[in-house]
C-alpha positions as a Python dict, from the first residue, in 0.01 Angstrom:
ca = {
    (1, 'X'): (0, 0, 0),
    (2, 'X'): (-126, 382, -18),
    (3, 'X'): (-195, 361, -374),
    (4, 'X'): (-416, 32, -313),
    (5, 'X'): (-567, 192, -22),
    (6, 'X'): (-656, 489, -234),
    (7, 'X'): (-793, 291, -502),
    (8, 'X'): (-1006, 94, -255),
    (9, 'X'): (-1160, 420, -99),
    (10, 'X'): (-1225, 545, -488),
    (11, 'X'): (-1386, 218, -589),
    (12, 'X'): (-1592, 236, -271),
    (13, 'X'): (-1707, 603, -326),
    (14, 'X'): (-1777, 510, -700),
    (15, 'X'): (-2017, 220, -608),
    (16, 'X'): (-2169, 412, -336),
    (17, 'X'): (-2270, 683, -574),
    (18, 'X'): (-2379, 408, -851),
    (19, 'X'): (-2554, 198, -557),
    (20, 'X'): (-2763, 549, -471),
    (21, 'X'): (-2832, 638, -823),
    (22, 'X'): (-2978, 264, -899),
    (23, 'X'): (-3134, 249, -523),
    (24, 'X'): (-2945, -97, -503),
    (25, 'X'): (-2910, -208, -149),
    (26, 'X'): (-2662, -498, -240),
    (27, 'X'): (-2448, -258, -416),
    (28, 'X'): (-2460, 14, -87),
    (29, 'X'): (-2358, -304, 134),
    (30, 'X'): (-2044, -352, -111),
    (31, 'X'): (-1963, 4, -93),
    (32, 'X'): (-1970, 16, 280),
    (33, 'X'): (-1760, -329, 307),
    (34, 'X'): (-1512, -166, 44),
    (35, 'X'): (-1465, 156, 240),
    (36, 'X'): (-1436, -32, 576),
    (37, 'X'): (-1161, -240, 428),
    (38, 'X'): (-1004, 93, 338),
    (39, 'X'): (-1038, 236, 678),
    (40, 'X'): (-920, -96, 845),
    (41, 'X'): (-622, -111, 616),
    (42, 'X'): (-540, 265, 731),
    (43, 'X'): (-578, 208, 1116),
    (44, 'X'): (-306, -79, 1066),
    (45, 'X'): (-75, 121, 920),
    (46, 'X'): (-116, 412, 1133),
    (47, 'X'): (-77, 152, 1447),
    (48, 'X'): (245, -14, 1260),
    (49, 'X'): (397, 302, 1174),
    (50, 'X'): (360, 424, 1568),
    (51, 'X'): (489, 79, 1697),
    (52, 'X'): (806, 107, 1458),
    (53, 'X'): (848, 467, 1572),
    (54, 'X'): (852, 376, 1944),
    (55, 'X'): (1087, 77, 1895),
    (56, 'X'): (1347, 265, 1674),
    (57, 'X'): (1321, 640, 1795),
    (58, 'X'): (1515, 868, 1577),
    (59, 'X'): (1864, 985, 1680),
    (60, 'X'): (1908, 1283, 1887),
    (61, 'X'): (1939, 1606, 1711),
    (62, 'X'): (2191, 1872, 1780),
    (63, 'X'): (1970, 2024, 2026),
    (64, 'X'): (2001, 1732, 2257),
}
């Protein structure tokens, strides 16, 4: 999933640069949508990881 998110981010960035170079508003909105999707995926994965950590805490270490 990380590679997919990274690919989305890079595609969004490239489309944004292209949109600015061509001064095309439609491409700007496409870039915003792609970057927003990448951000949403990152937020989802972060929340999911935090919840799984709280449900299954690591075993106590030697300091416990």
